[in-house]
C-alpha positions in Angstrom: 0.0 0.0 0.0 2.9 2.4 0.8 4.4 1.8 -2.7 1.0 2.6 -4.3 0.6 5.7 -2.2 3.9 7.1 -3.2 3.2 6.3 -6.9 0.0 8.4 -6.5 2.0 11.3 -5.0 4.5 11.2 -7.9 1.8 11.1 -10.5 -0.1 14.1 -8.9 3.2 16.0 -8.8 3.6 15.5 -12.6 0.0 16.2 -13.7 -2.6 17.8 -11.4 -5.5 17.6 -11.0 -6.0 13.9 -11.8 -8.9 11.6 -11.2 -8.7 8.4 -9.1 -10.4 6.7 -12.1 -7.6 7.8 -14.4 -5.0 6.6 -11.9 -6.8 3.2 -11.7 -6.4 2.9 -15.5 -2.8 4.0 -15.6 -1.7 1.8 -12.7 -4.0 -1.1 -13.8 -5.2 -1.4 -10.3 -8.8 -1.8 -8.9 -10.4 1.6 -8.2 -11.1 0.6 -4.6 -7.3 0.0 -4.0 -6.6 3.5 -5.3 -9.2 4.8 -2.8 -7.6 2.8 0.0 -4.2 4.2 -0.8 -5.7 7.7 -0.9 -7.1 7.2 2.6 -3.7 6.1 3.8 -2.2 9.3 2.3 -4.8 11.5 4.0 -3.9 9.9 7.4 -0.5 11.6 7.1 -1.9 15.1 6.9 -2.9 17.6 4.3 -0.8 16.1 1.5 -3.6 16.0 -1.1 -6.8 17.7 -1.8 -9.5 15.2 -2.7 -12.6 16.7 -4.4 -15.5 14.2 -4.5 -16.9 13.5 -8.0 -19.6 11.3 -9.4 -20.0 10.1 -13.0 -23.1 8.5 -14.4 -22.9 6.0 -17.2 -25.1 3.2 -18.7 -24.2 -0.4 -18.6 -26.0 -3.6 -19.8 -27.9 -5.9 -17.5 -27.4 -9.6 -17.7 -30.4 -9.8 -19.9 -29.0 -7.0 -22.1 -25.7 -8.9 -22.5 -27.6 -12.0 -23.5 -29.4 -10.1 -26.2 -26.1 -8.8 -27.6 -24.9 -12.4 -28.0 -28.1 -14.1 -29.2 -30.5 -11.4 -30.4 -33.6 -9.7 -29.0 -36.6 -11.5 -27.7 -38.8 -10.2 -30.6 -36.2 -11.2 -33.2 -36.1 -14.7 -31.7 -39.9 -14.9 -32.0 -39.8 -13.7 -35.7 -37.0 -16.2 -36.6 -39.0 -19.0 -35.0 -41.9 -18.5 -37.3 -41.7 -20.7 -40.4 -42.9 -19.5 -43.8 -46.2 -21.5 -43.4 -46.8 -20.3 -39.9 -46.8 -21.8 -36.4 -49.5 -22.4 -33.8 -49.4 -19.6 -31.1 -49.3 -22.2 -28.3 -46.1 -23.7 -29.8 -44.5 -20.3 -30.3 -45.1 -19.3 -26.6 -42.9 -22.1 -25.4 -39.8 -20.1 -26.4 -38.0 -18.4 -23.5 -39.2 -14.8 -22.9 -41.9 -15.5 -25.5 -44.5 -13.2 -23.9 -42.5 -10.0 -24.2 -41.0 -11.1 -27.5 -44.4 -11.8 -29.0 -45.8 -8.5 -27.8 -42.8 -6.5 -29.2 -42.9 -8.4 -32.5 -46.6 -7.7 -33.0 -46.1 -4.0 -32.2 -43.3 -3.8 -34.7 -45.5 -5.3 -37.4 -43.2 -8.3 -38.0 -45.8 -11.0 -37.4 -49.5 -11.4 -37.7 -52.1 -13.7 -36.1 -54.4 -15.7 -38.3 -57.6 -16.7 -36.4 -59.4 -18.4 -39.2 -58.6 -21.9 -38.1 -59.4 -23.9 -34.9 -56.4 -22.4 -33.1 -54.6 -19.1 -33.7 -51.7 -19.4 -36.1 -48.8 -16.9 -36.2 -47.3 -15.9 -39.6 -44.6 -13.6 -40.8 -45.9 -10.2 -42.0 -42.5 -9.0 -43.5 -39.8 -10.8 -45.3 -36.8 -9.4 -43.5 -36.2 -7.6 -40.2 -33.4 -5.5 -38.6 -32.8 -6.3 -34.9 -32.5 -2.7 -33.8 -32.5 -3.6 -30.1 -29.4 -5.8 -30.5 -27.6 -3.2 -32.6 -28.3 -0.4 -30.1 -27.2 -2.5 -27.1 -23.9 -3.3 -29.0 -23.4 0.5 -29.3 -23.9 1.0 -25.6 -21.5 -1.9 -24.8 -18.8 -0.2 -27.0 -19.3 3.1 -25.1 -21.3 5.0 -27.8 -24.6 5.4 -25.8 -24.7 9.1 -26.8 -25.7 8.0 -30.4 -29.0 6.5 -29.1 -32.0 8.7 -28.5 -33.0 9.3 -24.8 -36.5 7.9 -25.4 -35.0 4.6 -26.7 -32.8 4.4 -23.7 -35.7 5.0 -21.4 -37.6 2.1 -23.1 -34.6 -0.2 -22.6 -34.5 0.8 -18.9 -38.2 -0.2 -18.5 -37.4 -3.5 -20.2 -34.4 -3.9 -17.8 -31.9 -4.3 -20.6 -29.8 -1.4 -19.4 -29.2 0.3 -16.0 -27.7 3.6 -14.9 -24.6 3.3 -12.7 -23.2 6.1 -10.6 -19.4 5.9 -10.3 -18.0 7.9 -7.3 -14.4 9.1 -7.5 -12.0 11.9 -6.4 -10.2 14.6 -8.3 -6.7 14.9 -6.7 -4.4 17.9 -6.4 -1.6 19.0 -4.2 -2.4 19.9 -0.6 -0.8 22.4 1.8 1.7 19.8 3.1 2.4 18.1 -0.2 5.4 15.7 -0.2 6.6 12.9 -2.4 7.3 10.6 0.5 5.3 9.4 3.5 6.8 9.8 6.9 6.0 7.1 9.4 3.4 8.2 11.9 3.8 7.4 15.5 0.8 5.6 17.1 1.8 5.7 20.8 3.1 8.4 23.1 5.8 6.7 25.2 7.4 7.7 28.5 10.8 7.9 26.7 9.4 10.5 24.3 8.1 12.6 27.1 11.4 12.5 29.1 13.6 13.3 26.1 11.2 15.8 24.6 11.5 14.0 21.3 7.7 13.9 20.9 7.9 17.6 19.7 9.7 16.5 16.5 7.5 13.5 15.7 4.2 13.2 13.7 1.5 11.3 15.3 -1.4 9.4 13.7 -4.8 11.0 14.4 -7.2 9.0 16.6 -10.5 8.1 14.9 -13.0 8.5 17.6 -15.8 7.6 15.3 -14.4 4.1 14.7 -16.8 1.3 15.9 -14.0 -1.0 16.9 -13.8 -4.8 16.3 -17.1 -6.6 16.7 -17.2 -8.8 19.8 -16.9 -12.5 19.1 -20.0 -13.5 21.0 -23.6 -14.7 20.6 -26.6 -12.5 20.0 -30.1 -12.5 21.4 -32.9 -12.9 18.8 -35.5 -10.1 18.9 -38.1 -12.7 20.1 -35.9 -13.5 23.1 -35.5 -9.9 23.9 -39.3 -9.2 23.8 -39.9 -12.5 25.7 -37.7 -11.3 28.5 -39.5 -7.9 28.5 -42.9 -9.7 28.7 -41.7 -11.9 31.5 -40.4 -8.9 33.5 -43.8 -7.1 33.1 -45.7 -10.2 34.4 -43.3 -10.5 37.4 -43.7 -6.7 38.1 -47.5 -7.2 38.1 -47.3 -10.0 40.7 -47.7 -13.1 38.4 -46.0 -16.4 39.0 -44.6 -18.5 36.1 -46.2 -21.8 35.2 -44.2 -24.9 34.2 -44.7 -25.5 30.4 -42.1 -28.1 29.6 -44.5 -30.6 28.0 -44.9 -29.9 24.2 -46.8 -33.2 23.8 -50.1 -33.1 25.6 -53.2 -35.3 25.6 -56.6 -34.3 24.3 -58.1 -34.5 27.8 -56.1 -31.5 29.1 -55.9 -29.8 25.8 -59.6 -29.9 25.0 -61.9 -31.9 27.3 -60.9 -30.2 30.6 -61.5 -26.9 28.8 -65.1 -27.9 28.1 -64.3 -28.1 24.3 -66.6 -30.7 22.7 -65.1 -33.8 21.1 -66.7 -33.0 17.7 -65.2 -29.5 17.6 -63.4 -28.6 14.3 -60.2 -27.7 16.2 -59.8 -31.4 17.2 -59.5 -32.3 13.5 -56.2 -33.3 11.9 -56.5 -30.2 9.6 -56.1 -28.0 12.6 -54.0 -30.1 15.1 -50.8 -32.2 14.9 -51.6 -35.6 16.4 -48.8 -37.8 17.7 -48.4 -41.3 16.4 -46.0 -42.7 19.0 -47.0 -42.8 21.8 -50.5 -42.5 20.4 -52.5 -42.3 23.6 -52.3 -41.4 27.3 -54.1 -43.4 30.0 -53.4 -41.7 33.3 -56.1 -39.2 34.4 -57.5 -38.1 37.8 -60.4 -40.6 37.8 -63.0 -38.6 39.8 -62.2 -35.4 37.8 -62.4 -37.4 34.5 -65.9 -38.6 35.4 -67.1 -35.1 36.3 -65.8 -33.9 32.9 -67.6 -36.7 31.1 -70.8 -35.9 33.0 -70.7 -32.2 32.2 -70.0 -32.8 28.5 -72.6 -35.5 28.0 -75.4 -34.6 30.4 -74.6 -31.2 31.8 -74.2 -29.9 35.3 -73.6 -26.7 37.3 -76.5 -25.0 35.6 -75.6 -26.2 32.2 -77.2 -28.7 29.9 -73.9 -29.8 28.4 -73.4 -30.8 24.8 -75.7 -33.9 24.9 -73.4 -36.3 23.2 -71.8 -39.6 24.0 -68.4 -38.6 25.5 -65.7 -41.1 24.5 -62.5 -41.8 26.6 -60.8 -42.8 23.3 -60.9 -39.3 22.0 -59.6 -37.8 25.3 -56.7 -40.2 25.3 -55.2 -39.0 21.9 -51.8 -37.4 22.2 -51.0 -34.2 20.2 -48.7 -31.3 20.0 -50.4 -28.8 22.3 -52.4 -26.2 20.4 -52.3 -23.7 23.3 -50.7 -23.3 26.7 -54.2 -23.1 28.2 -53.8 -26.9 28.6 -51.1 -26.0 31.2 -53.4 -23.4 32.8 -56.1 -26.2 33.2 -53.6 -28.4 35.0 -52.6 -25.6 37.3 -56.2 -24.6 38.1 -57.0 -28.2 38.9 -54.0 -28.4 41.2 -55.2 -25.1 42.8 -58.7 -26.6 43.3 -57.2 -29.6 45.3 -55.8 -27.3 48.0 -57.7 -27.2 51.3 -58.2 -23.5 51.2 -58.4 -21.5 48.0 -55.8 -18.8 47.6 -56.1 -16.1 44.8 -53.5 -16.7 42.2 -52.0 -14.9 39.1 -50.1 -17.2 36.7 -48.4 -16.7 33.4 -46.4 -18.7 30.8 -44.5 -18.0 27.5 -43.8 -21.1 25.4 -44.3 -22.8 22.1 -47.6 -24.1 20.7 -48.4 -25.8 17.4 -51.2 -25.4 14.9 -51.7 -26.9 11.5 -52.0 -23.5 9.9 -51.6 -22.3 6.4 -48.4 -20.2 6.3 -48.7 -16.5 5.4 -47.3 -13.1 6.4 -48.8 -13.3 9.9 -49.2 -17.1 10.6 -46.8 -19.9 11.4 -47.4 -23.6 12.3 -45.3 -23.1 15.3 -45.3 -20.0 17.5 -45.0 -18.8 21.1 -48.1 -18.1 23.2 -48.1 -15.6 26.0 -50.7 -17.0 28.6 -52.0 -15.1 31.5 -54.5 -16.4 34.2 -56.0 -14.6 37.2 -58.1 -16.7 39.6 -59.9 -14.7 42.4 -63.2 -14.1 44.0 -65.8 -12.3 41.9 -63.4 -10.8 39.2 -65.2 -9.4 36.1 -64.6 -8.6 32.4 -63.8 -5.1 33.5 -60.9 -6.4 35.5 -59.7 -8.2 32.4 -59.8 -5.1 30.3 -58.0 -3.1 33.0 -55.2 -5.7 33.2 -54.9 -5.5 29.4 -54.6 -1.7 29.5 -51.9 -1.8 32.1 -50.0 -4.7 30.4 -49.9 -3.2 26.9 -49.2 0.3 28.3 -45.9 -1.2 29.7 -45.1 -2.4 26.2 -45.8 1.0 24.6 -48.9 -0.2 22.8 -51.9 2.0 23.4 -54.1 1.6 20.3 -56.2 -1.4 21.4 -59.6 -2.6 20.4 -61.7 -5.5 21.7 -64.2 -7.6 19.7 -66.7 -10.0 21.1 -65.8 -13.6 20.2 -66.8 -17.2 20.9 -64.6 -19.8 22.7 -65.9 -23.1 24.0 -64.3 -22.6 27.4 -64.8 -18.8 28.0 -68.0 -16.8 28.3 -67.9 -13.8 27.7 -64.9 -13.9 25.2 -63.0 -11.1 23.5 -60.4 -10.9 20.7 -57.7 -8.3 21.2 -56.6 -6.1 18.3 -53.7 -3.7 17.9 -53.0 -1.2 15.1 -49.8 -2.2 13.1 -48.3 0.9 11.6 -46.1 -1.1 9.2 -49.1 -3.1 7.7 -51.4 -0.1 8.0 -54.2 -2.1 9.6 -55.5 -3.7 12.8 -54.1 -7.1 13.5 -55.2 -9.7 16.1 -52.9 -10.0 19.1 -54.8 -12.8 20.9 -57.9 -14.1 22.6 -59.3 -13.7 26.1 -62.3 -14.2 28.3 -63.7 -15.6 31.5 -63.5 -19.4 32.0 -66.9 -21.1 32.0 -68.4 -22.5 35.3 -68.7 -25.9 33.5 -64.9 -25.9 33.4 -64.1 -24.4 36.8 -66.7 -26.1 39.0 -65.9 -29.5 37.6 -62.3 -29.0 38.8 -63.6 -28.3 42.3 -63.0 -24.6 42.6 -65.4 -22.6 44.9 -68.6 -21.2 43.3 -67.8 -17.6 43.6 -64.2 -17.9 42.2 -63.9 -16.5 38.7 -61.0 -16.9 36.4 -60.0 -14.4 33.7 -57.5 -15.5 31.1 -55.9 -14.5 27.8 -53.5 -15.9 25.2 -51.4 -13.6 23.1 -48.9 -14.2 20.3 -45.3 -13.3 21.1 -44.3 -12.9 17.4 -46.9 -10.2 16.5 -46.0 -7.7 19.2 -42.3 -8.3 18.2 -43.1 -7.5 14.6 -44.8 -4.3 15.6 -41.9 -3.2 17.7 -39.2 -4.1 15.1 -41.1 -2.8 12.1 -41.5 -6.2 10.4 -44.4 -6.9 8.0 -43.8 -10.6 7.4 -43.4 -13.1 10.2 -41.1 -15.2 8.1 -38.5 -12.4 8.4 -38.6 -13.1 12.1 -38.7 -16.9 12.3 -37.5 -19.5 9.8 -34.9 -20.1 7.2 -35.3 -16.6 5.6 -34.2 -14.7 8.8 -31.5 -12.2 8.1 -28.8 -13.0 10.7 -27.3 -9.5 10.4 -30.7 -8.1 11.5 -30.4 -10.2 14.7 -26.9 -8.9 15.3 -27.8 -5.3 14.6 -31.0 -5.1 16.5 -31.0 -3.0 19.7 -31.0 -4.6 23.1 -34.8 -4.0 23.2 -37.1 -1.8 21.0 -39.9 -1.7 23.5 -40.9 1.9 24.4 -41.0 3.0 28.0 
């Protein structure tokens, strides 16, 4: 680099001003190497004056280069038409036939005969001139000025050419110009200070804007950062975390214990991933199972039930849990077995699985944020108040609630938040008050009410990080640099 730097200085001394592009041609060096050597010279002081310049020129795209070699798409269409014509369906099998056919028709080179059963394409002229290929050859040879601007604009629309901006510098002598580079000192030593020699030395300037070497360490994914923030909010609000280490659940806890009928569409293979090995579970609290069977088939606790023949075979089926509400059911049943009821606030954040169609806001595997409050005489108003406080801590204030239906909650509400990136309201989750048929069958006191909600972790994360497609956050298309560059947390306080 030092040799190249001194070569630049000598050339500037002989003919100034001179462009870095010209130096690149003369030295037969890559332009970026010339720029690197210039930066090295500038580190030694005001040896050169570098005036930024930008030059615009036109170059061929890959498609344009292909046309130079093999001809334009319209010329290929014309040349593929025999003298007696060709069915249009056969002609359209040629690569880039759609644009070539359109251009050849516009140029009047071919004509469509519709007299037969199927359209036949015939030549309209005996000979053509491939003007597109000829013009692109001119551009390739550096004679783009000979082509009309309107023609070049058309080629840009067809993506045959593109405008490139080349940035460079015009170099001339600076105030401290010299043909040689003196070695710059990088450290101020004790010996220099004692001898006073530092006064006669040149020191390299410190770059206080340098970012430094990136740390060789792991990075937290945005989902983990927002998950941590969610967890902290729950803990601040007095919640305790539920154990959720069982991805495989049985239908009894996932559906039946939640008063969800066995013929419900959610229990179909189109919506749920069932497990083939082990296929069933057999251990259930026997008395509780009988109460669940009774309330499903005959009713109870003021309900008439679903009036169907409840089958243990359906309840035994193993599956990948569709919601962490199955864990909430287990915890509420455990709470009901205590001698004296104690008001409880529980939460969990873990994976659930749905047989969903993948799109910009849905995945087959995602994280559910579950919250449950069991207390005496709580109401829907308490649930809305908890939401307002919870989302306020996340910096989300534009909320809307919509009445909904869930088999295990009554009343039920869907929670919506406005997504600025998508420009529309998106669903964050579902909520409601657990039904008496579910709670009383567990053995909880009659005046105990349970409010609960299940939210997505991914959608609030998308809102906070400005993402419009969930597949940019989870899956094989995730940009790892986005993970590395993302702030510690984007949640607003």
